[in-house]
All heavy atoms as an XYZ file, in Angstrom:
946
protein
N       0.830     -1.142      0.000
C       0.000      0.000      0.000
C       0.891      1.227      0.000
O       1.890      1.291      0.693
C      -0.872     -0.092      1.222
C      -1.635      1.074      1.447
S      -2.673      0.622      2.804
C      -3.918      1.610      2.497
N       0.502      2.200     -0.800
C       1.329      3.399     -0.941
C       0.928      4.407      0.100
O      -0.239      4.597      0.391
C       1.153      3.991     -2.322
N       1.935      5.011      0.615
C       1.661      6.041      1.611
C       1.885      7.399      0.981
O       2.849      7.625      0.251
C       2.590      5.883      2.835
O       3.902      5.939      2.383
C       2.286      4.622      3.559
N       0.984      8.270      1.171
C       1.124      9.627      0.643
C       1.119     10.595      1.792
O       0.454     10.395      2.800
C      -0.028      9.975     -0.312
O      -1.239      9.854      0.386
C      -0.008      9.100     -1.533
N       1.851     11.609      1.601
C       1.886     12.634      2.638
C       1.026     13.796      2.194
O       0.729     13.969      1.019
C       3.334     13.118      2.873
O       3.795     13.678      1.672
C       4.218     11.977      3.310
N       0.691     14.554      3.124
C      -0.188     15.686      2.848
C       0.496     16.729      1.958
O      -0.122     17.299      1.079
C      -0.619     16.306      4.171
C      -1.581     17.419      4.007
C      -2.057     17.871      5.379
N      -2.909     18.982      5.256
C      -4.214     18.984      5.390
N      -4.823     17.865      5.700
N      -4.924     20.048      5.235
N       1.752     16.993      2.122
C       2.440     18.027      1.352
C       2.586     17.608     -0.116
O       2.459     18.416     -1.009
C       3.801     18.342      1.953
O       4.613     17.183      1.924
N       2.837     16.335     -0.404
C       2.962     15.905     -1.793
C       1.607     15.918     -2.480
O       1.510     16.174     -3.668
C       3.620     14.538     -1.875
O       2.793     13.573     -1.259
N       0.535     15.637     -1.749
C      -0.793     15.665     -2.332
C      -1.212     17.097     -2.631
O      -1.822     17.366     -3.663
C      -1.807     15.035     -1.364
O      -1.298     13.827     -0.866
C      -3.128     14.784     -2.045
N      -0.850     18.035     -1.841
C      -1.216     19.434     -2.048
C      -0.486     19.990     -3.273
O      -1.048     20.742     -4.061
C      -0.874     20.258     -0.811
N       0.774     19.596     -3.444
C       1.540     20.071     -4.608
C       0.965     19.494     -5.897
O       0.883     20.149     -6.910
C       2.999     19.672     -4.475
C       3.826     20.809     -3.959
C       5.288     20.487     -4.030
N       5.693     20.099     -2.687
C       6.563     19.190     -2.371
N       7.160     18.507     -3.307
N       6.855     18.917     -1.144
N       0.576     18.237     -5.872
C       0.036     17.586     -7.065
C      -1.283     18.211     -7.467
O      -1.585     18.348     -8.646
C      -0.129     16.104     -6.811
N      -2.090     18.601     -6.517
C      -3.381     19.204     -6.810
C      -3.206     20.609     -7.357
O      -3.997     21.080     -8.160
C      -4.234     19.235     -5.558
N      -2.167     21.306     -6.950
C      -1.940     22.681     -7.386
C      -1.435     22.731     -8.825
O      -1.532     23.744     -9.484
C      -0.951     23.363     -6.456
N      -0.883     21.668     -9.350
C      -0.371     21.653    -10.722
C       1.125     21.909    -10.727
O       1.757     22.071     -9.674
N       1.703     21.902    -11.900
C       3.150     22.090    -11.970
C       3.539     23.502    -11.539
O       2.784     24.448    -11.689
C       3.469     21.856    -13.448
C       2.190     22.088    -14.166
C       1.098     21.747    -13.197
N       4.728     23.596    -11.025
C       5.223     24.897    -10.565
C       5.497     25.788    -11.775
O       6.015     25.335    -12.784
C       6.491     24.702     -9.747
N       5.121     27.044    -11.706
C       5.336     27.985    -12.806
C       6.668     28.683    -12.639
O       7.038     29.071    -11.539
C       4.237     29.022    -12.840
C       2.919     28.403    -13.185
C       1.928     29.466    -13.501
N       0.702     28.830    -13.925
C      -0.058     29.286    -14.862
N       0.264     30.380    -15.488
N      -1.155     28.664    -15.193
N       7.339     28.813    -13.758
C       8.607     29.516    -13.733
C       8.341     31.007    -13.944
O       7.499     31.393    -14.750
C       9.534     29.015    -14.840
C       9.935     27.547    -14.755
C      10.759     27.182    -15.973
C      10.722     27.298    -13.486
N       9.041     31.817    -13.245
C       8.887     33.258    -13.437
C       9.804     33.693    -14.578
O      10.954     33.286    -14.657
C       9.252     34.023    -12.151
O      10.581     33.708    -11.802
C       8.310     33.673    -11.026
N       9.235     34.466    -15.479
C       9.987     34.945    -16.637
C      10.439     36.371    -16.342
O       9.637     37.232    -15.996
C       9.117     34.918    -17.906
C       9.874     35.454    -19.099
C       8.612     33.519    -18.161
N      11.723     36.590    -16.518
C      12.249     37.934    -16.296
C      11.838     38.823    -17.467
O      11.920     38.429    -18.611
C      13.765     37.882    -16.176
N      11.377     40.003    -17.159
C      10.972     40.944    -18.205
C      12.208     41.530    -18.872
O      13.183     41.827    -18.207
C      10.133     42.063    -17.623
C       8.800     41.576    -17.129
C       7.886     42.754    -16.899
N       6.565     42.288    -16.600
C       5.537     42.429    -17.409
N       5.679     43.050    -18.544
N       4.354     41.978    -17.070
N      12.119     41.675    -20.203
C      13.237     42.265    -20.943
C      13.239     43.761    -20.747
O      12.200     44.404    -20.817
C      13.097     41.963    -22.434
C      13.341     40.518    -22.749
C      13.221     40.247    -24.216
N      14.162     41.088    -24.964
C      14.172     41.186    -26.271
N      13.305     40.528    -26.971
N      15.050     41.947    -26.883
N      14.409     44.279    -20.563
C      14.528     45.723    -20.448
C      14.542     46.325    -21.838
O      15.133     45.779    -22.748
C      15.821     46.084    -19.718
C      15.820     45.684    -18.257
C      17.090     46.156    -17.573
O      17.605     47.223    -17.951
O      17.547     45.442    -16.694
N      13.883     47.433    -22.004
C      13.866     48.109    -23.296
C      14.946     49.193    -23.278
O      15.091     49.913    -22.303
C      12.509     48.720    -23.559
C      11.418     47.662    -23.567
C      10.211     48.137    -24.309
N       9.120     47.192    -24.177
C       8.868     46.246    -25.048
N       9.614     46.110    -26.084
N       7.853     45.437    -24.869
N      15.670     49.260    -24.375
C      16.753     50.233    -24.497
C      16.437     51.167    -25.661
O      16.722     50.833    -26.814
C      18.094     49.526    -24.732
C      18.480     48.610    -23.617
N      18.971     49.074    -22.431
C      18.428     47.261    -23.502
C      19.232     48.052    -21.637
N      18.899     46.940    -22.261
N      15.855     52.326    -25.397
C      15.500     53.251    -26.482
C      16.714     53.673    -27.314
O      16.602     53.868    -28.519
C      14.898     54.451    -25.771
C      14.556     53.987    -24.404
C      15.447     52.833    -24.100
N      17.867     53.792    -26.690
C      19.064     54.188    -27.431
C      19.442     53.111    -28.456
O      19.835     53.429    -29.582
C      20.210     54.450    -26.483
N      19.308     51.853    -28.086
C      19.632     50.768    -29.007
C      18.641     50.730    -30.170
O      19.032     50.478    -31.319
C      19.646     49.433    -28.276
N      17.385     50.978    -29.893
C      16.370     51.019    -30.953
C      16.661     52.170    -31.909
O      16.618     52.010    -33.131
C      14.955     51.147    -30.346
C      13.917     51.395    -31.436
C      14.606     49.902    -29.555
N      16.971     53.331    -31.373
C      17.293     54.490    -32.208
C      18.534     54.219    -33.054
O      18.587     54.581    -34.231
C      17.500     55.725    -31.338
N      19.517     53.578    -32.484
C      20.731     53.242    -33.224
C      20.418     52.280    -34.366
O      20.921     52.414    -35.473
C      21.785     52.648    -32.285
C      23.084     52.329    -32.962
C      23.916     53.348    -33.394
C      23.463     51.016    -33.163
C      25.109     53.057    -34.032
C      24.659     50.715    -33.794
C      25.489     51.742    -34.234
N      19.557     51.306    -34.121
C      19.156     50.358    -35.168
C      18.427     51.047    -36.307
O      18.685     50.773    -37.478
N      17.524     51.959    -35.973
C      16.799     52.703    -37.001
C      17.771     53.565    -37.810
O      17.684     53.650    -39.037
C      15.694     53.577    -36.363
C      15.107     54.555    -37.363
C      14.602     52.692    -35.770
N      18.721     54.184    -37.137
C      19.732     54.996    -37.811
C      20.570     54.150    -38.772
O      20.858     54.569    -39.894
C      20.635     55.683    -36.785
C      21.692     56.626    -37.329
C      21.032     57.817    -38.013
C      22.605     57.095    -36.218
N      20.938     52.950    -38.364
C      21.697     52.059    -39.242
C      20.900     51.678    -40.487
O      21.444     51.639    -41.595
C      22.108     50.796    -38.491
C      23.304     50.921    -37.557
C      23.520     49.604    -36.816
C      24.542     51.309    -38.314
N      19.626     51.408    -40.319
C      18.775     51.047    -41.459
C      18.666     52.224    -42.430
O      18.785     52.053    -43.650
C      17.377     50.599    -40.983
C      16.406     50.486    -42.134
C      17.482     49.288    -40.238
N      18.460     53.437    -41.920
C      18.347     54.606    -42.783
C      19.653     54.892    -43.510
O      19.644     55.213    -44.707
C      17.919     55.827    -41.968
C      16.493     55.786    -41.426
C      16.230     56.997    -40.546
C      15.498     55.722    -42.557
N      20.770     54.769    -42.828
C      22.075     54.978    -43.474
C      22.303     53.936    -44.570
O      22.796     54.266    -45.650
C      23.200     54.926    -42.448
S      23.268     56.384    -41.406
N      21.949     52.716    -44.318
C      22.091     51.664    -45.323
C      21.240     51.938    -46.546
O      21.683     51.732    -47.680
N      20.034     52.429    -46.340
C      19.150     52.753    -47.462
C      19.721     53.908    -48.284
O      19.683     53.875    -49.525
C      17.757     53.096    -46.962
N      20.244     54.921    -47.612
C      20.830     56.056    -48.338
C      22.041     55.622    -49.151
O      22.210     56.039    -50.301
C      21.221     57.164    -47.359
C      20.050     57.957    -46.850
S      20.414     59.292    -45.685
C      22.094     59.698    -45.925
N      22.877     54.792    -48.595
C      24.056     54.305    -49.311
C      23.634     53.477    -50.519
O      24.211     53.596    -51.598
C      24.970     53.518    -48.364
C      25.626     54.475    -47.361
C      26.022     52.737    -49.129
C      26.367     53.792    -46.231
N      22.609     52.669    -50.365
C      22.124     51.848    -51.483
C      21.615     52.724    -52.617
O      21.879     52.440    -53.791
C      21.030     50.904    -51.006
N      20.897     53.792    -52.302
C      20.394     54.702    -53.333
C      21.549     55.393    -54.044
O      21.555     55.510    -55.275
C      19.420     55.730    -52.724
C      19.124     56.862    -53.689
C      18.127     55.045    -52.310
N      22.539     55.857    -53.312
C      23.695     56.521    -53.928
C      24.459     55.576    -54.845
O      24.858     55.957    -55.945
C      24.619     57.074    -52.852
C      24.099     58.286    -52.079
C      25.036     58.636    -50.940
C      23.924     59.469    -53.007
N      24.654     54.358    -54.415
C      25.360     53.379    -55.249
C      24.558     53.082    -56.500
O      25.106     53.014    -57.605
C      25.643     52.087    -54.446
C      26.088     50.962    -55.352
C      26.682     52.361    -53.374
N      23.247     52.944    -56.357
C      22.394     52.653    -57.510
C      22.443     53.788    -58.530
O      22.495     53.551    -59.734
C      20.965     52.433    -57.043
C      20.007     52.268    -58.183
C      19.835     51.168    -58.966
C      19.106     53.249    -58.684
N      18.874     51.409    -59.907
C      18.405     52.678    -59.767
C      18.816     54.550    -58.316
C      17.454     53.365    -60.472
C      17.862     55.240    -59.026
C      17.189     54.637    -60.092
N      22.443     55.044    -58.053
C      22.475     56.180    -58.956
C      23.794     56.272    -59.715
O      23.831     56.703    -60.857
C      22.244     57.484    -58.200
C      20.816     57.690    -57.792
C      20.624     58.986    -57.027
O      21.566     59.536    -56.474
N      19.401     59.476    -56.985
N      24.880     55.881    -59.093
C      26.174     56.045    -59.714
C      26.620     54.832    -60.528
O      27.601     54.919    -61.257
C      27.221     56.383    -58.661
C      26.962     57.744    -58.045
C      28.013     58.145    -57.044
O      28.952     57.415    -56.799
N      27.858     59.316    -56.467
N      25.924     53.711    -60.401
C      26.332     52.534    -61.159
C      25.981     52.661    -62.633
O      26.733     52.233    -63.487
C      25.689     51.252    -60.606
O      24.282     51.412    -60.572
C      26.232     50.917    -59.249
N      24.855     53.251    -62.931
C      24.469     53.416    -64.326
C      25.121     54.654    -64.908
O      25.280     55.662    -64.235
N      25.518     54.575    -66.182
C      26.053     55.757    -66.841
C      24.914     56.739    -67.033
O      23.862     56.389    -67.564
C      26.648     55.390    -68.201
C      27.905     54.558    -68.064
O      28.581     54.695    -67.022
O      28.207     53.786    -68.983
N      25.134     57.952    -66.604
C      24.121     58.991    -66.733
C      24.740     60.172    -67.451
O      25.933     60.432    -67.325
C      23.597     59.439    -65.375
C      23.028     58.302    -64.517
C      21.864     57.647    -65.139
N      20.668     58.024    -64.433
C      19.476     57.759    -64.872
N      19.308     57.138    -65.980
N      18.435     58.124    -64.202
N      23.928     60.885    -68.206
C      24.391     62.029    -68.966
C      23.481     63.204    -68.645
O      22.260     63.083    -68.694
C      24.348     61.694    -70.460
C      24.771     62.768    -71.444
C      26.247     63.108    -71.246
C      24.542     62.288    -72.865
N      24.072     64.339    -68.318
C      23.301     65.547    -68.049
C      23.079     66.272    -69.371
O      24.042     66.658    -70.049
C      24.056     66.428    -67.053
O      23.282     67.540    -66.710
N      21.811     66.445    -69.745
C      21.465     67.041    -71.037
C      20.518     68.218    -70.837
O      20.055     68.481    -69.734
C      20.829     66.001    -71.984
C      21.803     64.878    -72.281
C      19.539     65.464    -71.418
N      20.223     68.909    -71.947
C      19.364     70.094    -71.903
C      17.918     69.704    -72.188
O      17.630     68.989    -73.149
C      19.829     71.133    -72.949
C      21.237     71.617    -72.590
C      18.859     72.295    -73.031
C      21.851     72.521    -73.630
N      17.024     70.197    -71.328
C      15.585     70.025    -71.546
C      14.962     71.403    -71.672
O      15.299     72.333    -70.930
C      14.949     69.271    -70.379
C      13.461     69.039    -70.573
C      12.822     68.366    -69.376
O      13.099     68.742    -68.243
N      11.988     67.384    -69.637
N      14.029     71.558    -72.608
C      13.344     72.820    -72.828
C      12.236     72.958    -71.782
O      11.468     72.019    -71.554
C      12.763     72.870    -74.267
C      11.993     74.157    -74.493
C      13.872     72.712    -75.287
N      12.153     74.146    -71.144
C      11.132     74.364    -70.112
C      10.020     75.307    -70.568
O       8.952     75.320    -69.981
C      11.770     74.950    -68.837
O      12.438     76.166    -69.170
C      12.746     73.968    -68.216
N      10.277     76.098    -71.611
C       9.277     77.031    -72.142
C       9.137     76.790    -73.648
O      10.050     76.301    -74.293
C       9.702     78.486    -71.917
C       9.818     78.809    -70.441
O       8.995     78.402    -69.649
N      10.854     79.546    -70.084
N       7.991     77.183    -74.201
C       7.789     77.036    -75.646
C       8.735     77.975    -76.386
O       8.840     79.155    -76.055
C       6.344     77.361    -76.001
C       6.019     77.044    -77.429
C       4.541     77.297    -77.735
N       4.192     76.808    -79.035
C       4.594     77.345    -80.189
N       5.383     78.377    -80.182
N       4.214     76.834    -81.344
N       9.427     77.424    -77.397
C      10.334     78.218    -78.231
C       9.864     78.045    -79.681
O       9.910     76.937    -80.221
C      11.806     77.749    -78.084
C      12.725     78.594    -78.946
C      12.245     77.774    -76.632
N       9.427     79.132    -80.331
C       8.950     79.015    -81.714
C      10.084     78.667    -82.671
O      11.259     78.895    -82.382
C       8.406     80.416    -82.023
C       8.234     81.088    -80.704
C       9.228     80.470    -79.791
N       9.727     78.141    -83.830
C      10.719     77.806    -84.852
C      11.429     79.074    -85.308
O      10.823     80.136    -85.435
C      10.031     77.126    -86.038
N      12.745     78.958    -85.517
C      13.532     80.083    -86.000
C      14.003     81.024    -84.912
O      14.595     82.059    -85.199
N      13.768     80.731    -83.661
C      14.200     81.580    -82.555
C      15.388     80.949    -81.830
O      15.619     79.750    -81.902
C      13.051     81.807    -81.567
C      12.018     82.740    -82.079
N      11.052     82.364    -82.984
C      11.802     84.052    -81.822
C      10.271     83.385    -83.252
N      10.703     84.434    -82.559
N      16.097     81.797    -81.099
C      17.186     81.296    -80.279
C      16.639     80.871    -78.922
O      15.654     81.413    -78.431
C      18.255     82.366    -80.093
C      19.047     82.628    -81.352
C      20.192     83.598    -81.107
O      20.058     84.519    -80.317
N      21.298     83.375    -81.788
N      17.332     79.913    -78.308
C      16.937     79.420    -76.992
C      17.699     80.220    -75.943
O      18.921     80.332    -76.005
C      17.261     77.922    -76.856
C      16.510     77.133    -77.931
C      16.917     77.423    -75.465
C      16.900     75.678    -78.003
N      16.975     80.772    -74.980
C      17.625     81.556    -73.925
C      17.878     80.676    -72.698
O      17.367     79.557    -72.594
C      16.748     82.743    -73.528
O      15.580     82.303    -72.874
N      18.643     81.195    -71.765
C      18.970     80.457    -70.540
C      17.722     80.194    -69.698
O      17.676     79.222    -68.941
C      20.003     81.222    -69.727
N      16.697     81.042    -69.828
C      15.458     80.847    -69.062
C      14.588     79.736    -69.645
O      13.641     79.300    -69.011
C      14.637     82.152    -69.013
C      15.280     83.263    -68.230
C      16.345     84.007    -69.040
O      16.391     83.929    -70.259
N      17.227     84.701    -68.342
N      14.910     79.294    -70.852
C      14.102     78.286    -71.529
C      14.606     76.861    -71.311
O      14.042     75.926    -71.880
C      14.078     78.554    -73.041
C      13.405     79.867    -73.377
O      12.495     80.282    -72.647
O      13.807     80.484    -74.395
N      15.663     76.677    -70.541
C      16.263     75.340    -70.415
C      16.544     74.980    -68.965
O      16.583     75.852    -68.090
C      17.573     75.239    -71.239
C      18.592     76.276    -70.749
C      17.305     75.372    -72.713
C      19.974     76.123    -71.362
N      16.741     73.689    -68.754
C      17.195     73.160    -67.461
C      17.932     71.853    -67.718
O      17.829     71.266    -68.802
C      16.041     72.946    -66.493
C      15.178     71.766    -66.843
C      14.135     71.527    -65.793
N      13.362     70.339    -66.147
C      12.764     69.581    -65.277
N      12.813     69.882    -64.008
N      12.086     68.541    -65.664
N      18.658     71.393    -66.715
C      19.428     70.151    -66.841
C      18.594     68.966    -66.367
O      17.892     69.056    -65.358
C      20.704     70.236    -66.023
N      18.667     67.876    -67.114
C      18.070     66.609    -66.711
C      19.084     65.511    -66.997
O      19.959     65.674    -67.842
C      16.738     66.311    -67.447
C      15.660     67.289    -67.046
C      16.921     66.285    -68.940
N      18.974     64.404    -66.286
C      19.888     63.292    -66.526
C      19.153     62.184    -67.263
O      17.999     61.882    -66.959
C      20.475     62.741    -65.218
O      19.410     62.390    -64.346
C      21.371     63.761    -64.539
N      19.837     61.619    -68.235
C      19.271     60.531    -69.036
C      20.313     59.440    -69.181
O      21.502     59.659    -68.966
C      18.830     61.017    -70.439
C      17.709     62.024    -70.349
C      19.999     61.569    -71.219
N      19.860     58.269    -69.559
C      20.772     57.186    -69.895
C      21.245     57.404    -71.324
O      20.434     57.609    -72.216
C      20.054     55.835    -69.778
O      19.537     55.705    -68.455
C      21.000     54.690    -70.066
N      22.554     57.407    -71.545
C      23.056     57.666    -72.899
C      22.537     56.646    -73.912
O      22.373     55.478    -73.609
C      24.573     57.545    -72.751
C      24.848     57.724    -71.307
C      23.639     57.218    -70.588
N      22.265     57.138    -75.114
C      21.824     56.302    -76.225
C      22.606     56.758    -77.447
O      22.510     57.919    -77.854
C      20.320     56.466    -76.438
C      19.777     55.548    -77.497
O      20.496     55.085    -78.374
N      18.479     55.276    -77.426
N      23.367     55.866    -78.051
C      24.205     56.228    -79.190
C      23.398     56.664    -80.412
O      23.927     57.325    -81.300
C      25.121     55.064    -79.560
C      26.120     54.775    -78.471
O      26.479     55.650    -77.691
N      26.587     53.535    -78.402
N      22.124     56.318    -80.485
C      21.290     56.676    -81.619
C      20.707     58.089    -81.510
O      20.124     58.585    -82.462
C      20.144     55.672    -81.774
C      20.649     54.267    -82.063
O      21.745     54.144    -82.657
O      19.961     53.298    -81.687
N      20.833     58.718    -80.350
C      20.268     60.051    -80.131
C      21.407     61.019    -79.852
O      22.235     60.784    -78.983
C      19.268     60.047    -78.955
C      18.148     59.047    -79.227
C      18.713     61.445    -78.727
C      17.209     58.846    -78.072
N      21.427     62.135    -80.587
C      22.486     63.140    -80.432
C      22.047     64.198    -79.419
O      21.718     65.328    -79.774
C      22.801     63.781    -81.779
N      22.021     63.822    -78.145
C      21.656     64.769    -77.095
C      22.607     65.955    -77.095
O      23.789     65.819    -77.405
C      21.742     64.109    -75.717
C      20.762     62.986    -75.479
C      21.208     61.691    -75.304
C      19.401     63.235    -75.413
C      20.323     60.654    -75.063
C      18.507     62.202    -75.166
C      18.969     60.916    -74.997
O      18.100     59.912    -74.759
N      22.090     67.129    -76.695
C      22.956     68.284    -76.483
C      23.317     68.281    -74.997
O      22.449     68.463    -74.145
C      22.252     69.598    -76.871
C      23.156     70.786    -76.597
C      21.819     69.565    -78.330
N      24.601     68.049    -74.669
C      25.000     67.978    -73.260
C      24.814     69.317    -72.544
O      24.922     70.388    -73.148
C      26.480     67.610    -73.321
C      26.725     67.112    -74.702
C      25.703     67.768    -75.560
N      24.553     69.239    -71.255
C      24.365     70.433    -70.436
C      25.620     71.304    -70.446
O      25.538     72.529    -70.350
C      23.991     70.026    -69.016
C      23.785     71.181    -68.093
C      24.582     71.561    -67.079
C      22.700     72.127    -68.129
N      24.068     72.680    -66.457
C      22.912     73.037    -67.094
C      21.574     72.273    -68.940
C      22.047     74.099    -66.831
C      20.721     73.331    -68.675
C      20.957     74.230    -67.637
N      26.769     70.701    -70.607
C      28.024     71.467    -70.618
C      28.117     72.380    -71.838
O      28.920     73.319    -71.830
C      29.237     70.513    -70.609
O      29.127     69.615    -71.715
C      29.298     69.729    -69.305
N      27.304     72.171    -72.866
C      27.337     73.003    -74.071
C      26.230     74.052    -74.096
O      25.970     74.669    -75.133
C      27.248     72.115    -75.313
C      28.431     71.216    -75.494
C      28.306     70.339    -76.730
O      27.324     70.387    -77.453
N      29.328     69.529    -76.959
N      25.593     74.303    -72.958
C      24.474     75.254    -72.923
C      24.889     76.670    -73.297
O      24.105     77.428    -73.844
C      23.812     75.234    -71.549
C      24.687     75.743    -70.426
C      24.026     75.547    -69.067
N      24.888     75.936    -67.982
C      25.834     75.187    -67.441
N      26.032     73.958    -67.902
N      26.567     75.634    -66.446
N      26.144     77.052    -73.024
C      26.602     78.397    -73.365
C      26.757     78.579    -74.874
O      26.784     79.704    -75.370
C      27.929     78.695    -72.669
C      27.784     78.725    -71.151
O      26.670     79.038    -70.678
O      28.773     78.435    -70.453
N      26.868     77.517    -75.629
C      27.043     77.588    -77.081
C      25.715     77.708    -77.826
O      25.699     77.835    -79.055
C      27.803     76.356    -77.567
C      29.193     76.249    -76.969
C      29.864     74.946    -77.331
O      29.402     74.209    -78.192
N      30.968     74.651    -76.665
N      24.587     77.677    -77.125
C      23.282     77.772    -77.781
C      23.042     79.138    -78.405
O      22.184     79.283    -79.272
C      22.158     77.467    -76.788
C      22.008     76.016    -76.347
C      20.908     75.898    -75.314
C      21.723     75.122    -77.535
N      23.801     80.152    -77.995
C      23.579     81.513    -78.490
C      23.732     81.605    -80.007
O      23.103     82.435    -80.648
C      24.539     82.472    -77.797
N      24.534     80.776    -80.622
C      24.742     80.839    -82.061
C      23.799     79.961    -82.859
O      23.959     79.835    -84.077
N      22.810     79.362    -82.227
C      21.927     78.426    -82.913
C      20.471     78.898    -82.879
O      20.047     79.617    -81.973
C      22.008     77.042    -82.268
C      23.326     76.350    -82.521
C      24.408     76.544    -81.663
C      23.490     75.524    -83.616
C      25.620     75.917    -81.893
C      24.698     74.889    -83.861
C      25.760     75.094    -82.995
O      26.955     74.490    -83.238
N      19.707     78.456    -83.882
C      18.288     78.743    -83.993
C      17.536     77.410    -84.057
O      18.068     76.402    -84.510
C      17.992     79.552    -85.264
C      18.708     80.880    -85.293
C      19.973     80.987    -85.861
C      18.130     82.009    -84.729
C      20.637     82.200    -85.881
C      18.791     83.231    -84.736
C      20.053     83.320    -85.313
O      20.713     84.523    -85.312
N      16.286     77.426    -83.651
C      15.500     76.186    -83.677
C      14.941     75.949    -85.071
O      14.542     76.874    -85.766
C      14.338     76.267    -82.667
O      13.500     77.369    -83.005
C      14.842     76.417    -81.250
N      14.948     74.698    -85.492
C      14.375     74.329    -86.786
C      12.864     74.179    -86.705
O      12.148     74.427    -87.675
C      14.978     73.016    -87.280
C      16.412     73.089    -87.792
C      16.951     71.696    -88.090
C      16.468     73.945    -89.050
N      12.377     73.739    -85.566
C      10.943     73.543    -85.356
C      10.562     74.161    -84.022
O      11.416     74.507    -83.213
C      10.571     72.045    -85.321
O      11.272     71.437    -84.235
C      10.934     71.354    -86.611
N       9.288     74.285    -83.775
C       8.823     74.793    -82.485
C       9.105     73.743    -81.412
O       8.858     72.551    -81.620
C       7.339     75.110    -82.546
N       9.650     74.182    -80.299
C       9.966     73.278    -79.194
C       8.965     73.498    -78.064
O       8.659     74.633    -77.713
C      11.390     73.531    -78.688
C      12.507     73.394    -79.730
C      13.850     73.738    -79.110
C      12.527     71.994    -80.309
N       8.462     72.421    -77.515
C       7.489     72.500    -76.424
C       8.161     72.128    -75.112
O       9.186     71.438    -75.096
C       6.279     71.574    -76.695
C       5.516     72.043    -77.917
C       6.716     70.151    -76.855
N       7.610     72.586    -73.985
C       8.197     72.243    -72.686
C       8.284     70.733    -72.488
O       7.389     69.989    -72.875
C       7.236     72.868    -71.679
C       6.569     73.973    -72.425
C       6.474     73.492    -73.844
N       9.404     70.289    -71.924
C       9.617     68.870    -71.668
C      10.442     68.188    -72.744
O      10.834     67.035    -72.588
N      10.713     68.895    -73.854
C      11.495     68.317    -74.942
C      12.966     68.252    -74.549
O      13.534     69.235    -74.061
C      11.360     69.176    -76.217
O       9.991     69.273    -76.564
C      12.154     68.589    -77.369
N      13.592     67.104    -74.752
C      15.032     66.968    -74.541
C      15.692     67.390    -75.852
O      15.387     66.857    -76.913
C      15.410     65.531    -74.148
C      16.919     65.391    -74.048
C      14.755     65.158    -72.833
N      16.583     68.365    -75.756
C      17.180     68.969    -76.941
C      18.188     68.038    -77.598
O      19.036     67.450    -76.935
C      17.865     70.274    -76.529
C      18.155     71.291    -77.613
C      16.873     71.726    -78.316
C      18.858     72.497    -77.025
N      18.071     67.894    -78.925
C      19.033     67.114    -79.709
C      19.622     68.019    -80.782
O      19.056     69.068    -81.112
C      18.368     65.898    -80.379
O      17.395     66.356    -81.310
C      17.747     64.964    -79.352
N      20.752     67.604    -81.340
C      21.426     68.401    -82.347
C      20.599     68.628    -83.594
O      20.721     69.667    -84.252
N      19.728     67.709    -83.950
C      18.886     67.833    -85.139
C      17.809     68.892    -85.027
O      17.164     69.236    -86.017
N      17.598     69.440    -83.852
C      16.580     70.469    -83.657
C      17.145     71.869    -83.846
O      16.403     72.848    -83.781
C      15.986     70.354    -82.242
C      15.274     69.081    -81.966
S      14.755     69.040    -80.238
C      14.004     67.442    -80.154
N      18.447     71.981    -84.074
C      19.107     73.283    -84.124
C      19.803     73.496    -85.460
O      20.205     72.549    -86.132
C      20.136     73.382    -82.997
C      19.612     73.163    -81.583
C      20.757     73.097    -80.596
C      18.645     74.269    -81.191
N      19.968     74.761    -85.823
C      20.705     75.126    -87.028
C      21.447     76.436    -86.779
O      21.047     77.234    -85.929
C      19.756     75.276    -88.240
O      20.537     75.557    -89.389
C      18.732     76.370    -88.031
N      22.505     76.656    -87.533
C      23.242     77.920    -87.434
C      22.757     78.913    -88.469
O      23.135     80.084    -88.437
C      24.758     77.682    -87.640
O      24.964     77.018    -88.872
C      25.329     76.870    -86.492
N      21.926     78.475    -89.412
C      21.399     79.372    -90.452
C      20.419     80.362    -89.839
O      19.522     79.967    -89.077
C      20.683     78.580    -91.554
C      21.638     77.647    -92.297
O      22.852     77.952    -92.323
O      21.161     76.629    -92.832
N      20.590     81.618    -90.191
C      19.669     82.650    -89.704
C      18.346     82.470    -90.442
O      18.319     82.386    -91.679
C      20.253     84.051    -89.947
C      21.556     84.193    -89.157
C      19.256     85.130    -89.557
C      22.305     85.482    -89.427
N      17.239     82.424    -89.700
C      15.944     82.205    -90.369
C      15.550     83.437    -91.193
O      15.967     84.558    -90.888
C      14.979     81.992    -89.205
C      15.629     82.646    -88.043
C      17.105     82.554    -88.272
N      14.789     83.227    -92.261
C      14.347     84.385    -93.065
C      13.430     85.285    -92.255
O      12.696     84.841    -91.379
C      13.600     83.735    -94.243
C      13.257     82.360    -93.791
C      14.258     81.978    -92.756
N      13.526     86.567    -92.543
C      12.664     87.549    -91.847
C      11.257     87.519    -92.427
O      11.060     87.134    -93.580
C      13.251     88.955    -91.982
C      14.583     89.079    -91.321
C      15.059     90.523    -91.443
N      16.399     90.631    -90.899
C      16.675     91.271    -89.789
N      15.732     91.887    -89.115
N      17.911     91.336    -89.339
N      10.311     87.952    -91.646
C       8.933     88.021    -92.132
C       8.824     89.033    -93.262
O       9.389     90.113    -93.195
C       7.977     88.420    -90.988
C       7.877     87.332    -89.927
O       8.148     86.169    -90.260
O       7.544     87.657    -88.773
N       8.042     88.697    -94.293
C       7.774     89.632    -95.383
C       8.785     89.506    -96.434
O       8.949     90.130    -97.377
């Protein structure tokens, strides 16, 4: 016959003993440092991505320029494009040389300037 004691019976009825879990301490400085690392990594990735591809700074027309007129400095801005050997872009570095050229056709805002749109011939006067 098995003998049981009162203390062992009370423990068995109460169930298994629960372990106390220590609460984790929160470190706001460590969280901020982690967020800073993620943001720095993202910025570096964007910079590397921008510089890996060959880019060319070219002239884009910002105002309407009628055919036969010269393009002024207020009519252009710089944009970057991927170079294409089939298109004769006018590089941004040559913007000062536009003074000697006239447009062959009317240029609308947003047009990327190419060499085929310009001529050195003075357009005929009206009349």
